[in-house]
Each structure stands twice: as structure tokens, then as C-alpha cells.
N, C-alpha and C positions, 0 to 999 in steps of 0.2 A: 387812573391804573387798574380798578379792578376788571375794566372791560378789557384791559390786556391778558389777563389770566383765564377770559373764556378758550382761548387758543388750546388751554390744556385738555379742553372734551375732547381732545382728539386722540387721545389715552382710551376712551371710553367706548369708540367706535369696533367695537370688539367682532360686530359682522362682518369685519373685513381684515384679512391678514395682516395687510399693509396700509399705513394711511400716511399721505404725503400731506403737510400743510402747507401752503402757500399762501401768500398775501395778494391781496386781487391787482397791486402792480407788477405781478413777476410774469415771465413766459417760459414754458418748458419748449424745448428747439430739439431734443434728442431723447428716444426711448431712454427710460432708467432700468431697463429689464435687468441687466446685470447685477447690478448692486440689490435689485431686489431678490433676483433669484440667490444669490449670496446669502442674502439675509434670513432665506429660508433653508438653506441646508443645515442639516443635523449640528448642533452644537459642535462638536468635537473634528467636525470636518475640516479638514485646511481651506482656507479660502483666501484668492488671491487679491489681493485689493489696489496693487500697484497703479492701475492707472486711475485710481480713483482717491486714494485715500493721502490727508494732507502732509504725514510726517512717514517715515521712513519704518518706523517701528508698528504702524498699522499695514503695512503693506501686504503682509502674511500674518492670518490669525487662524487660530482654530479654536473660539469660543462663541458663545452665543452673541451674535448682534442684537443688539434692542432698537438700536436707531442710528441714524446720521445725522449731521448738521453741519454748520458753517460756522466761523467766527466772525466779529465783526473788528479784523484788527484795526482800522482807522480810527475808532474811539476809544482806544486804549492809550494809555500814559507810558512815558519812558521808563520809570519803574517796574512795571507789571511783566512777570512772566507769562508763559504762552497760555495756561491754563488759567489765570487770571481775567483773561479778555472773556470779555461778554458774548453768548451766543447770537447768533444774527437771527432775530427771531421774525423773520419773513419767510422763513424755509428751514422746515426739518422733516425727517421723517422717521415713522416709529412703527413698533409692532404694538397694536392697543394691550391696555393693561391696565386693569381696573387696580391691582396691587400697586403698580408705579402712579396713576392717578391720586390713589389715594394718599401715596408717599408724598407727593407734590402738595397735595391740598394740606396735610399737614404742615409741611414746611411754613405755608403761608397763614395758616392760621396760628400756629407758634410765633409769627412775627418776631423772628430772629435776625431782624435788619435793622440798618440805620446807614442810609444811603447807598445800600448795598446788602447781602448776603454774608452772614458768618458765622463761624464755630468756631470758638477759641483763637487762634492766630489764624486760620485760613480766612482771609475776606476778600469777597468779591465785591468791589466798589470803586466808583473812580469813574465811570465810564456810563456812556448815554442808556438808560433803559437800566441801571445796575440795581434798582428796588424794584423793576418788573419783571416781564418773561425773560429777559436777555441775561438779566442776572442770575434768576432763578435756576434757568435751565444749565448754565454754565458753572453754578454752584452744585446744581445735581450730577450734572456729567464728570466735574472734575474732582470734587471733593465726595460726595457721599457715594458714588458709583462710578470710579474711573473706567472702569472697562467694561461698561455695558455699550455706549456707543462709540462710533468712529467719526472724526473730523476728515470731511471733506475738503477736497481741494478748491477752494474760493472761487479758483481762475474758470473751472470747468462748471464746479455747480453754484448756483446765487450767485451768480457774477454779477458785480455791481460796477465794472472797469472803475477801480479805485487806484488812486494813486498812492503807490506803495511809501514814497518817499516824503518824510516830513521835513521842510525845509527849515522849519523855524530852529527844531533842534537837532538838525543836521543827523538823522537819524531812520533806517528803516522800519517801520509800524509793526512787522510783523518780527516779533522776536525769533530769535533762533534761525531766521531765513540769512543765511549768510549771502546769497544770490539777491536778494530785498526783488524777488519776482514780482514783475509786472503785470497783473491782470488784463491791463488796457492792452496789452500785444499780443495776448494770444489770438489765433484763427477762429474767427468767429465759427467754422463748423465744427471747433472742439468742444465749444460752452453747450452744455445739457440745458441749463435753464438762467435767464438773466430775469435780475431784479431791478427793475427801475425807479432807483434811488437816487446816484450821484448824477447821471444822464438826466435826469428828467422825466416826464410822462410823455408821451408820445405825442397825446392829446393836446399836449403846449407847441407840439409845431416847431420845435426848436431846430435850426439847421446847423449841424456839426461838418466841418470841412474834413476830407478823407487825409489826414495827417496821422503819424504815428498813435499820437495819445489820444485822438477823437473820433479814430474809424471805426473803432469796435460801436461805440453809440450809435455812429450813422446805420453800420450794420442792425445792430439791435431793434432800432426804430423800423428799417426798412424790413426786419422777419416780423416785427408787430402789424403793421400795416399789410404784410402779405397774406399773415395768418386772418385777418379783419376781410381781406378779400375775400379767402376762399371759403370762408363760413358765410359770406353775403352771397357770393355768386353758386357756388356749390351747394350750399346746404339749406340757404334760405331763398335762394333764386330770385335774389334781388340783383339789378345792373348798377353798373356805375352811371352819375349822370353824365359823365365824360369818357367815352371807351378810351381804356390805356393807351393804345396806340395814337391818339389824337390829344393826348396830354402835353403839354409843355415840357420840354427835359427837365425843366427845376422842379416840377411837379409829380414826375414819376417816381420817385422816389417813396412819396407817401401815399401812392396810389390813387392820387388827385383827392385824397381826404384833407390834406391840408392844401390853404389858399393863403401864401403866406403866414400870419401866423393866426389866422382861422379855419379852427376845425368844425368839420362835418360830422357831426353826433351820429351815430349808429341809430337806425330808425327801431321803434319797438317791433316785437314779432307779432303777426298777425295770427292772430286764434279762430 
């Protein structure tokens, strides 16, 4: 559990105006300059977040934006309100602040948690990571400083191709989302970043059919392999063992890095 809190050192990188924390199994697909620019505008400037924010009340704000995050609604339970769902720990954006780092460190040392963080009647527990970074940041941004950060649309940011419908409980996993938006159905071109959690990892060489519920996983894998291909060919000047045009149709999706379920690992960079 302690290792999870190392992520909080993102707040101490004060030589940078903005820090993006990403897990290693994530990929950036589109520039995020617009939300960065909004973050750096004067505190009282009107900021239009209509294309980015999760909830209508955050579509336009005129306050300082300390950070952005997404929530992990599939990990929540039926009785949870929106604000009691955990922050997804693989992606968030912050304006570095030693004061905020110390505030979060104090919460950890205070040890005010039992299966999750709490303060009086405000309890943040009952989901994966409740006692770790997911619960801590959820508690911090929802209870301690509810107007500090903006919750981003998880279909576009930190997309995980999650099924929004809980079949067992016959409910939408995202509270207050009357449309029960399905992030699996978004056009791949609209995704800013993807987190390879529910789809699995590209290097597992899993194949997804191009149907409504799995085509996004297919596209995200393809984007990852394409990124590797351009890195190796354009930056590292390496060549594929088999040129793209000579690959079998079934192998072109992975740029030849997968042969069946066998993955060709990236070779070390020559120095």
C-alpha cells in the first residue's frame, strides 16, 4: 500500500507548471493542450470545459483549477453517491504544490481510515483501492477541497472501455448518469488517453472482434502497436523483421509484433 503513495510526489515537481501522472500501461492519443491552457488561465477567468468535464456543473467555471481526474465508477457499489466513488489511480493532472503534498501526507500520517478514508459521517470506502491512492484522492477532492479539481469525462480521458451496466444489480454503474453512457462506443478519434486495464495489455496479444462492444479495444491495441512502430522506425531507426506490406492480414493489426499469442519484445536501445 505504501508504494501507491509514491504517486503523490507528482505534487512536488514544482519546476513544471503542470504534471501529468500516468500509469505505465496507458497511452496518450491526442494533445491535451486545451485543458492545460485552461488550467493556467487567471483564477477568475471564465473557463469553458464543455468538451472535457464529466458533469454539467463543471462545464463553465471561473475559479482556479488545481487538477483534473477521472473516477473509477465500475469499482463502486449501488448505494454510493458520485462523490464517494474512488479516483482512478492511473491518471490525473496537477499543478504541483508543496502545500497540497503536505496536506495529503498529513492525512496519511493521521491514519483516519478503516477500509477507506473518513471524517465524521463522510466515508469513502467500499471500493478497490479505498485505503490507497484511489480513496485518498477521492476523499481529498470531494470532501476536503471539493472545488479544487475537475472530474473529466472518462470516455475521453483515461478511457478503459468499461461496461457501464451492472447486470447483476440491473443498474448503471455511474450514479446520476441517466443515459448510462457506454465508453466502449465512443469513436476512437475522440479519445485523448486510454488505460489498458479492462481491455488487457497489448503485449498479451489478445484479439478483439470488430463489434460494438469490443472494437474500441481493437483500435486502442492498434494505436499502441502503431506508436511502437513509429518509435522504432523513426526514432530508433530499427526495421520490422517482416515489412508491413508482407505481413499476413491477421498480423497487420499488431504491426507484426504479435504472432498468435507470442509477443516480440522491444529490443534495448543501443547506446
